[in-house]
Each structure stands twice: as structure tokens, then as C-alpha cells.
C-alpha positions in Angstrom: -22.3 13.6 29.0 -25.0 15.7 27.1 -24.3 18.2 29.9 -20.4 18.1 29.7 -20.8 18.3 25.7 -22.8 21.4 26.1 -20.3 23.2 28.5 -17.7 22.4 25.9 -19.6 24.3 23.3 -20.4 27.2 25.8 -16.8 27.5 26.7 -15.8 27.5 23.1 -18.2 30.2 22.0 -16.9 32.0 25.1 -13.4 31.8 23.8 -14.3 33.2 20.4 -16.3 36.1 21.9 -13.3 36.9 24.2 -11.3 37.7 21.3 -13.4 39.9 19.4 -13.0 43.6 19.2 -15.9 45.8 20.6 -18.5 46.8 18.1 -18.6 50.3 17.2 -21.5 52.6 18.1 -23.3 54.7 15.4 -26.2 56.9 15.6 -27.7 60.1 14.9 -27.6 63.3 17.1 -29.0 66.9 16.8 -28.3 69.9 18.7 -29.6 73.6 19.3 -32.9 72.7 17.5 -35.4 75.4 17.8 -32.8 78.0 19.2 -33.5 81.4 17.6 -36.3 79.4 15.3 -33.6 77.6 13.5 -33.4 73.9 12.5 -30.1 73.5 14.8 -27.5 71.1 13.9 -28.0 67.5 12.6 -25.8 64.7 11.9 -24.5 61.2 12.8 -21.7 59.9 15.1 -19.6 56.9 15.3 -17.5 55.9 18.4 -15.1 53.0 18.6 -12.9 51.6 21.5 -9.6 50.5 21.2 -8.4 47.9 23.6 -4.7 48.3 24.7 -2.0 46.3 26.5 -3.1 43.3 24.5 -5.9 42.5 27.0 -8.1 40.9 24.1 -5.4 38.4 23.3 -4.9 37.7 27.1 -8.8 37.3 27.6 -9.1 34.9 24.8 -6.0 32.8 25.9 -7.7 32.6 29.2 -11.1 31.5 27.7 -9.3 29.0 25.5 -7.8 27.3 28.7 -11.2 27.1 30.2 -12.5 25.7 26.9 -9.7 23.2 27.1 -10.7 22.4 30.7 -14.1 21.9 29.6 -12.9 19.4 27.0 -11.1 17.5 29.7 -14.1 17.4 31.8 -16.1 15.7 29.1 -13.3 13.2 28.4 -13.2 12.3 32.2 -17.2 12.1 32.2 -17.0 9.8 29.2 -14.5 7.7 31.0 -16.3 7.6 34.1 -19.5 6.6 32.2 -17.8 3.7 30.5 -16.3 2.6 33.7 -19.6 2.6 35.7 -21.2 0.5 32.8 -18.3 -2.0 32.5 -18.6 -2.3 36.3 -22.2 -2.8 36.3 -21.9 -5.3 33.7 -19.6 -7.4 35.5 -21.8 -7.2 38.6 -24.5 -8.6 36.7 -22.4 -11.5 35.4 -21.4 -12.3 38.9 -25.0 -12.1 40.2 -26.2 -14.5 37.2 -23.4 -17.0 38.4 -24.4 -16.7 42.0 -28.2 -17.4 41.0 -26.9 -20.4 39.0 -24.8 -21.8 41.9 -27.6 -21.0 44.8 -30.1 -23.0 42.5 -27.8 -26.1 42.1 -27.1 -25.9 45.6 -30.8 -25.7 46.7 -31.5 -28.5 44.3 -28.8 -30.6 46.0 -30.0 -30.0 49.3 -33.6 -30.9 48.5 -32.3 -34.1 46.9 -30.3 -35.1 50.0 -33.1 -34.2 52.4 -35.6 -36.2 50.4 -33.1 -39.2 50.2 -32.5 -39.1 53.6 -36.6 -39.0 54.3 -36.6 -42.2 52.2 -34.1 -43.8 54.3 -36.4 -42.9 57.4 -39.3 -44.5 55.7 -37.3 -47.5 54.9 -36.1 -47.9 58.5 -32.5 -47.5 57.6 -32.3 -43.9 59.6 -33.6 -42.5 62.6 -36.5 -40.1 62.5 -34.5 -37.0 63.8 -31.7 -37.3 61.0 -33.6 -35.3 58.4 -34.3 -32.6 60.7 -30.9 -30.8 60.2 -30.9 -31.3 56.5 -34.2 -29.8 56.3 -32.9 -26.7 57.9 -30.0 -26.7 55.3 -32.6 -27.3 52.5 -34.5 -24.2 53.7 -31.3 -22.1 54.0 -30.5 -23.0 50.6 -34.0 -21.9 49.2 -33.6 -18.6 50.8 -30.1 -18.2 49.3 -31.9 -18.6 45.8 -34.3 -15.7 46.6 -31.4 -13.5 48.0 -29.3 -14.4 44.9 -32.3 -13.6 42.6 -32.9 -10.1 44.6 -29.3 -9.3 44.1 -29.5 -10.2 40.3 -32.5 -7.8 39.8 -30.7 -4.9 41.7 -27.6 -5.3 39.6 -29.7 -5.4 36.6 -31.4 -2.2 37.4 -28.2 -0.6 38.2 -26.9 -1.5 34.8 -29.9 -0.3 32.9 -29.7 3.0 34.9 -25.9 3.4 33.9 -27.1 2.8 30.1 -30.0 5.2 30.6 -32.5 2.2 29.5 -34.3 1.7 32.6 -37.3 -0.1 30.8 -34.8 -2.8 29.1 -36.3 -6.2 29.9 -34.0 -8.7 32.0 -32.0 -10.8 29.9 -28.9 -13.1 30.3 -25.7 -11.3 29.6 -22.9 -13.0 27.7 -19.5 -13.2 28.8 -17.4 -14.9 31.6 -16.0 -13.6 35.1 -13.4 -16.3 35.3 -11.3 -14.7 32.5 -7.8 -13.6 33.9 -6.8 -9.9 34.7 -4.5 -8.5 32.4 -0.7 -8.2 33.3 0.3 -4.6 33.8 3.7 -3.4 34.3 3.8 -1.0 37.1 6.3 1.4 35.6 4.9 1.4 32.4 1.4 2.0 34.0 2.5 5.1 36.0 4.2 6.8 33.1 1.1 6.3 31.1 -1.0 7.6 33.6 1.2 10.7 34.3 1.0 11.4 30.7 -2.5 11.0 30.1 -4.6 11.3 33.3 -7.3 13.7 32.8 -6.9 15.2 36.2 -3.3 15.9 35.8 -4.1 17.5 32.4 -6.9 19.5 33.9 -4.5 20.9 36.5 -2.1 21.7 33.9 -4.7 23.8 31.9 -5.9 25.6 35.0 -2.4 26.8 35.8 -2.3 27.9 32.1 -5.5 29.9 32.6 -4.4 31.1 35.8 -1.3 32.5 34.4 -2.9 34.2 31.6 -5.6 35.5 34.0 -2.7 37.0 36.0 -1.2 38.8 33.0 -4.6 40.0 32.0 -5.3 41.7 35.6 -1.9 43.3 35.5 -2.6 44.9 31.9 -6.3 45.9 33.1 -5.1 49.3 34.8 -3.9 50.6 31.3 -6.8 52.4 30.2 -8.6 51.9 26.8 -8.7 54.5 24.0 -12.3 55.6 22.8 -12.4 57.6 19.9 -15.5 59.3 18.5 -16.4 61.2 15.3 -19.2 63.4 14.9 
């Protein structure tokens, strides 16, 4: 976002510069100094170039279109950053829930396994019956480790999106069970066509290309340079 903001400032400065008239050239000159032991001619001069065929206006309009494109790029970048943060936020919420469920399932599996062993000790079950439950209990413990690793990875992704890689791990507030908003298709499509950054950027590029075409068509007309000595 900082890079996109800097690009906007640079484009705006270029737009201002493109519409400015060329600076005059002012200086001192001398001639025939020392001829026939004379001091020669001494004086000053000024030179000014006049831009014809409205080329300055066309150049500035093209630069303004580029500045507008940079602003739209900044807007698109902001939306992308916000969307990435939201997506990472819900990924962490989901990972938190998975850890919670995995731990509960592992605890339940251990309790069932221990209860089955007590039945074997009490002579109410065969010795081989707890074997399968032990496998399930071990799998449930492994799922806890996997869920924790997924949670750590989701947290690191979120802190990277926030540019806060050293932020300590903590539980996030919120729920993943809230319903998704209801969106009407036609209304959503009309809104996208009116506000989408890509469409707006394409329109600005067309405008800039049109101004550039006019500028190139005007370029063959020569400018006028006037000098006074």
C-alpha cells in the first residue's frame, strides 16, 4: 500500500509537470572580442519555446489519466489487503475451532480406551477389544498435533498480512457459524459494473490512450522558438 501511495504521488507530480510551459533560457554572450584590439560585443540573450497545437494540454490530459490509473491501483491494493486480512482472520478462527474439536475428540477417545481397559481388568471384556480403541485414541492425538500445526500456520499467515510477524499468538474473537449475507444477483452485478476497479482502470486506460493518440497526431506540428539578443 505504501508503494501504491508513492506511485500515486509520482503520477500526480508528473501530471503537473506535463502541463507546465518550458522554462526560458537566459544568459550572457560576447562576440568579436579582441578583434582589431577592440572589446567586441557584449550583451545578454533570452530564448523561449512556444508549444503549438495544444500539445501541452494533451500531454497533461494523458498524464492525468495515468494519475487516475495509479489512484485506482491504490484502491485495488487496499481492497486486496483488506480481503487478505479478512480471509486470514477466518482461517485462524476455523483453525481454532479445529483444535478445540480435535482436543475434545482425543479426550473422548482416551476416556473410552481407559474404560475398555477397566472392563478387561474386571473380566467383563476380552483382552483384544481395547486394541482398536487404542489405535483410534492415538489417531485422535495425532489429529490434535496436526490441528495445532495448522493453527500456527494460519496465525503466521495472518500476522504476515498485518505486517506484524512478532505478534504473540492469542485467541481471536468471532464465530464461523454466522450466516453469509444474502445478495441479489442483479443488484450485485450492477454494483460491480459501476464500481469495480478493473473496469474503471480499463476505462481510464482508454481515455489515456485516446489523449495519447491525439498528442501523437499533433506532434508533427513544429514548435516555435523565439530568441532575443
